[in-house]
N, C-alpha and C positions, 0 to 999 in steps of 0.2 A: 823380438826377430822382426825386421822387417820385410814386409811381402815386397818383392823385388821383381817377381816373374810370374809372369801370367802363361795360362796356355788354354787354349779351345776347348768349350765342351762340344756337346752335339749337336752339328748346326750343319744345313744342307749345303752343298759345295755350289748348285746351280743358284742355290737362293742370292747367293750376295751379285755372282751374274746376270739375273733376271734385270728386266728394265725399272719394274718396281723398286728396287734395291738402289739403284742407279739416282733414283729422285729422292731416295729419302734424304731428309736433311735434320740432323740429329740437334737440337737447340743447345748451345752452349754457354753456360754461365762463369762465374768467377771461380765456383767449387767444383766442377765438371762439366760430363754432357748429361741432359735431359733423355730417359730412357724413352724407348719407341716401343709400344704394344707389339708390333710385327718381329721384334728381336726377343720380346719375355716369352711369346706363346707363339709356336711355329706353326704355319699356314700350309696348308697343301697347293702346292704351285700351281695346278692345275685349274682347280675351283676357287681357291682363296677362302675354303671353310677349315675351321682347326681339323689340324693332321692328330687325331690320338694316339696314334703310337708313337710318334714325336710327343706328345705330350707325357705319354706313359715316360718314355724313354728320358725325357728332361728330366721329369719328378724323380726317376731312376736314379739318373745322373747327379743331381745335387743330394742325393743321400751317400751314394760313392764319395762326392768330393770334399762331404763334412767329415764321412770317415775316415777319408785321408787326412783330411785339415788335422782330425784328432789325433790319427798315427804319425802324421809330422810334427806334431806339437810333442809328442811322448818322445820320438825319435831325437830332435833337438833338446830337449830336456833331457834326456840320456845322454848325450855327447857331450852337454855342460856341467853336468853334476852328477854323474856317474861315472865320468872316466879317471877324476882325479882321487886319490886315495887320501882323501882328506875329509875326518867325519864332518866337520863342518858343513861342508861344500856338498856332501852324498847326502845330508837331513834337510838337504832344500830340494831335493827330487818334487817329493810332491808338489810343494809350492811352485816349483819350475814347469810341471805339466800345465796347472792352470795358467801360469803367465802365459806362454806358449799359447794355448785354447783362446785367452781373449786377446793376446795381441793379433793373432792373423784371423780370428773369426770378423773384429772390427775391420781389418782392411780389406779381408774379400768382399764384406759386405757392402761397406763403401763403394769400392771398385765395381760391383755386381750391378748396384744402381745406380752411378755416377761416372763410371767408366766409357771409355770408348767403344768399347766392346762389350754388350753387353751380357754373349755367350761367351764370356771370359770369366776366370779368376786367379786372385792372385795367393803365392803361395810361400811360406816361408823358406830360405835356402841354407841347405845344411853344409854348405861352404862356410857363411859366416859361423854356424856352430859351433864347427872345428876351431875356428879362430876365436872364439869367444872363448870357449874350454881352455885352451892354453893360456889367455890372457888371468882368468879366473884362477887356474891353477896355479899360477904364477904368484899373484897376490894373495893367494893363501899361504902360500909358502912365505911370503915375506911379513906376514903381519904374525904366523905364528912364530918364526923367530924373532920377531920383536915385542912379543910377549903381548900382544894382540888380537888373541883370536875371537873377541866379540864382536870386531868390526869387519870379519870375513862376510858374512850376507848380506849386510848394506852396502859394503863396497861391492860385492860380487854383480850385486843388482845394478849396480850404479855402470860397472865397466859395461854390462848387457845395453842398457837403455842409451850410455852414449855411443858404443859403438853402430849401434842400430841408425840410431839417428845420423851419424855421422857418414854411415855406409848409403842412406836413404838421398842424403844432400851430395854426395859425388855421383851417384846414380843420374839423380836429376840434371845435373849440371854436365855432364858429359852426354847426355841425350841430347838436352837443349844448345848446347855448341856443337854437336854433330861430331864426336869425336869417336866414337863405336866402330866408325868402320876401320877406324886402326887396332881394332882387335884382329883384324886380317891378316895383320903383319905377325901374328903368331904362325909359328910352324907346328905342321901336323901334328908330329910325334910327341910336340911338348903338351898340345891341348891333349892329346890322348892319355898322355902319362899323369895330367893333372888331374882330369878324372877318372882314370884308373886307380890315382890315392884316396880319391873321394869315394870311391866304390868302396875301397879296400877298408878304409876307417867306417864308412856306415854297416857294412857286413860286420865287423870285429864288435862291434856295437850292438849289432841285432842279436847275435852269437851270445855275448856276454847279458845282454839285457835278457833274453829267453832263456838263459840255462841257470841265472844266477851267480854264476861263476866267475871270479876276476880273467880278464886275459894281458897277457903280455906280449907284445907284439901279434901274434896272431895265435899263439897257443895259450888256451887254458893254462891256471896257475896250477891250479888240483884237478890231475887228470882223473882221480879218482871220483870227485865230486860232479866231473861234468858227465859221467855215465852213471850217475845216479838215475833211477829209473823216471823218476820226476823232471830230470833236469833232461834226459833225452824224449819224454813224452812232448814235452814244450817244444823241444829243436822240431820233432817231427812232425809236430802242429803247423811249425811255423814254415815247414817245408812244403807242406799238404796244404796248406794256402796257397803259397807262390805258384805249385803246380796247378792247382783248381782253376785260379785267375790266369793262368797262362792257357791250360790248355782247354777249358771249358766250353769257352766260345768257338773252339775249333771242331769239339765235338758239336756241338748244335749244330753248327752248318754244317755236318756230315747228316745230322738226323733230317733238319728243315733245308735241304737244299734250295739256295735261289728263293728264301722265306725274307721280306724286308724286313718284317716286325723283328724276325730271331736276329737280323744282324744290329738291329738297332736296339733291343734287350738284351740279348745276349750276354756282353761284355759287361753290362751292369748289373746284373742278377748274378753271377756269377763270381763279382768283387763282392754283393753283398751274404752271396750263399755261404761261407765260412764263420762268418760270425752269427749269422741266423741260425746254422746248426749247431754251432757252439753252446748257444744260450738252451737251446733246443734240449742238447743233450742233457746239460746241468742241470735242467729244470726238469726232465723228465725222470732220472738218479735223484736226485734230491738233495744235489749238495750245495751248500751255500755259501754266498759270496764272500762270508767272512772268512770260511775255511779255506776258500780258493784266495785272498789274499794273502794267510797265514803261509801257505804252499808257493806263494809266488807267482800265483796265474793272473792275477790280477793285481793293479796298482790299488796302493791303500788309498782312501778318501783323503780329498782334501777339505781339513775342519776352518779355513783361515776367515770364513764370513764372506764369500762368493768377490764380486771385483771392489768391492769395498775394502774389501777385508784384504785383498791383494794390494791394495793402493797404500793401505795404512800399516801392513804387515813391518817395515820397517823405518827406519827416519832417516834423514838425511843428516842430521848428526850423527851418526854413527858411521858413516862413510870418511874412510882413511883416505884424505885429499890427495896427500903426496904421491899415495903408489896408484891412487887413479892417473893422475897426469904421467905417472913413469910407464905405467904401463899402456894407456893408448897415444900418449903423444911420443 
């Protein structure tokens, strides 16, 4: 998955408009822009000293972004490896999570250091994951019919890698040629419908992943399995997490009206709060991670041997090149 979008972190709006900001010149090298200290550490606009509330907010924002990247990798892997009802593809899900984590973290780290905006981050795009899921499922079906299921994993990884490279090259060329302006020619209803369809797929995938029940269209295949106490508890925790992230900062602002520190730290704190509470509860109750894995509350551990294990898990010799060319081109 190529990190193809950036989003700003916590940055003072008036900082970019200050005289000092206009005088900053980033040294440009062949591999990117060199970082500037004032963009790495927030400074007080009046005194020029460290803004400790901003530092705490930025550190918390870094933790939140790391958590988002982790969740984004899980979502992308779920879209690609869990939507197809093919065992050879589904068994790759733990491997896919690790692959997404490594690829997005390396891209985000590079952009954070050498990007044009040090307070921005790159993340994987779910749209590409949806398209890759379709291509992987199609290739898996073709290889099953051809009697070569052993070639499915390596070919699936090749499809993901090649499509990510082609997507990155296309985005780079469109940006360099200034063709992004033609995106404004798309009618608003078409764009909104496209975004709605993406949201539909992501919501269905999240419900399927949290409940552990396969979905057909937008309905669980087995209503009885979906209504089991364990499935309902996991879906309820998912809804409670979203409610905490959305409503928590608003409640904090009501308790501390006009507090600048509450505004900076509030959203970060409530994004981390559900994860912290979850681990505090299971530690207090004495529930082991192995039992949570068996019940589907946490994902199984990846035992491929780290980054090198991901790199050597599959061989190029096992790729079915005709199917790869037919799917991508």
